[in-house]
SEMIVO-237875 format. One record per residue (C-alpha): residue number from 0; residue in three letters; x, y, z. Coordinates in nm, 4 decimals. Example, Ala and Ser with C-alpha at 12.3 -4.5 7.8 and 13.67 -1.06 7.14 Angstrom:
# SEMIVO-237875
nr  rest  c1  c2  c3
0  ALA  1.2300  -0.4500  0.7800 $
1  SER  1.3670  -0.1060  0.7140 $
This chain:
# SEMIVO-237875
nr  rest  c1  c2  c3
0  UNK  0.8323  -0.4800  0.1246 $
1  UNK  1.0527  -0.1946  0.2099 $
2  UNK  0.9346  0.1216  0.3941 $
3  UNK  0.8797  0.3869  0.1617 $
4  UNK  1.1282  0.6557  0.1366 $
5  UNK  1.0464  1.0125  0.2526 $
6  UNK  1.1124  1.3285  0.0507 $
7  UNK  1.0261  1.7028  0.0574 $
8  UNK  0.8858  1.9091  -0.1994 $
9  UNK  1.0621  2.2675  -0.2625 $
10  UNK  0.7546  2.4184  -0.1260 $
11  UNK  0.7677  2.1648  0.2004 $
12  UNK  1.1563  2.2661  0.2646 $
13  UNK  1.0497  2.6288  0.2382 $
14  UNK  0.7684  2.6341  0.4609 $
15  UNK  1.0114  2.4537  0.6956 $
16  UNK  1.2395  2.7313  0.6628 $
17  UNK  0.9628  2.9937  0.6952 $
18  UNK  0.8814  2.8660  1.0287 $
19  UNK  1.2461  2.8579  1.1290 $
20  UNK  1.2716  3.2237  1.0208 $
21  UNK  0.9117  3.3552  1.1855 $
22  UNK  1.0004  3.2066  1.5210 $
23  UNK  1.3704  3.3724  1.5017 $
24  UNK  1.1679  3.6937  1.4210 $
25  UNK  0.9756  3.6790  1.7392 $
26  UNK  1.2904  3.6137  1.9452 $
27  UNK  1.2102  3.2451  2.0467 $
28  UNK  1.4214  3.0705  1.7756 $
29  UNK  1.4244  2.7492  2.0255 $
30  UNK  1.0684  2.7306  1.9780 $
31  UNK  1.1014  2.6932  1.5987 $
32  UNK  1.4120  2.4654  1.5965 $
33  UNK  1.1831  2.2346  1.8431 $
34  UNK  0.8432  2.2575  1.6020 $
35  UNK  1.0741  2.1838  1.2877 $
36  UNK  1.1965  1.8828  1.4840 $
37  UNK  0.8790  1.7570  1.5666 $
38  UNK  0.7451  1.7851  1.2534 $
39  UNK  1.0400  1.5739  1.1061 $
40  UNK  0.9774  1.3376  1.3741 $
41  UNK  0.6273  1.3082  1.2727 $
42  UNK  0.6963  1.2630  0.8910 $
43  UNK  0.9297  0.9844  0.9792 $
44  UNK  0.6517  0.8000  1.1386 $
45  UNK  0.4993  0.7950  0.8049 $
46  UNK  0.7751  0.5330  0.6954 $
47  UNK  0.6292  0.2583  0.9116 $
48  UNK  0.2596  0.4036  0.9069 $
49  UNK  0.2173  0.5912  0.5605 $
50  UNK  -0.1883  0.5990  0.5957 $
51  UNK  -0.1966  0.7666  0.9470 $
52  UNK  -0.2760  1.1091  0.7945 $
53  UNK  -0.6362  1.1426  0.7149 $
54  UNK  -0.7604  1.2425  0.3616 $
55  UNK  -0.6938  1.6033  0.3092 $
56  UNK  -1.0934  1.7541  0.3285 $
57  UNK  -1.0480  2.0013  0.0513 $
58  UNK  -0.9383  1.7534  -0.2157 $
59  UNK  -1.1077  1.4143  -0.0947 $
60  UNK  -0.8487  1.2490  -0.2682 $
61  UNK  -0.7070  0.8881  -0.0976 $
62  UNK  -0.3141  0.9656  -0.2204 $
63  UNK  -0.3441  1.3356  -0.0659 $
64  UNK  -0.2963  1.3047  0.3263 $
65  UNK  -0.2258  1.5381  0.6278 $
66  UNK  -0.1176  1.5174  0.9897 $
67  UNK  -0.1959  1.7614  1.2145 $
68  UNK  0.0604  1.8611  1.4356 $
69  UNK  -0.0763  2.2158  1.5885 $
70  UNK  -0.0737  2.4713  1.4917 $
71  UNK  0.0508  2.3053  1.1505 $
72  UNK  -0.0799  2.0675  0.8969 $
73  UNK  0.1663  1.8306  0.7364 $
74  UNK  0.0418  1.7604  0.3745 $
75  UNK  0.1767  1.4488  0.2079 $
76  UNK  0.1140  1.2573  -0.1297 $
77  UNK  0.1109  0.8952  -0.0351 $
78  UNK  0.2756  0.6816  -0.3236 $
79  UNK  0.3526  0.3232  -0.3284 $
80  UNK  0.7373  0.3477  -0.3054 $
81  UNK  0.7452  0.7033  -0.1537 $
82  UNK  0.6078  0.9709  0.0816 $
83  UNK  0.6226  1.3388  -0.0391 $
84  UNK  0.5523  1.6025  0.1785 $
85  UNK  0.4054  1.8765  -0.0060 $
86  UNK  0.3540  2.1485  0.2308 $
87  UNK  0.3825  2.2386  0.6236 $
88  UNK  0.1431  2.4999  0.6941 $
89  UNK  -0.0828  2.6778  0.9743 $
90  UNK  -0.3875  2.4541  1.0541 $
91  UNK  -0.5934  2.7489  0.9732 $
92  UNK  -0.5159  2.7872  0.6033 $
93  UNK  -0.6863  2.6068  0.3232 $
94  UNK  -0.4740  2.4068  0.1149 $
95  UNK  -0.3876  2.5045  -0.2584 $
96  UNK  -0.0965  2.3108  -0.4180 $
97  UNK  0.1564  2.5177  -0.6151 $
98  UNK  0.0914  2.5136  -0.9500 $
99  UNK  0.4583  2.4838  -1.0807 $
100  UNK  0.4864  2.1843  -0.8383 $
101  UNK  0.5833  1.8917  -1.0828 $
102  UNK  0.3865  1.5812  -1.0236 $
103  UNK  0.6354  1.3246  -1.0037 $
104  UNK  0.5603  0.9380  -0.9536 $
């Protein structure tokens, strides 16, 4: 079976842009670029190991998982043929999925 495709929801892309912007505002844009690159590397590892993240504790659903990459949580939806990254948030935030995010199979 081929490795699942990795896609990003608009919310996750906005999160990555916000990370870059925050570090740029702190006058350390290189740190932001490094953090985002490391996050993208972790996400790509999901292609070969889609269940390596833990089940998101707030929801307890086996298809909604997360990787911890301090200080961030990389939340993804595990589907048979696709890994969909839905959020990239600071670890201390509780997860709430956007209500307007379409549920795509």
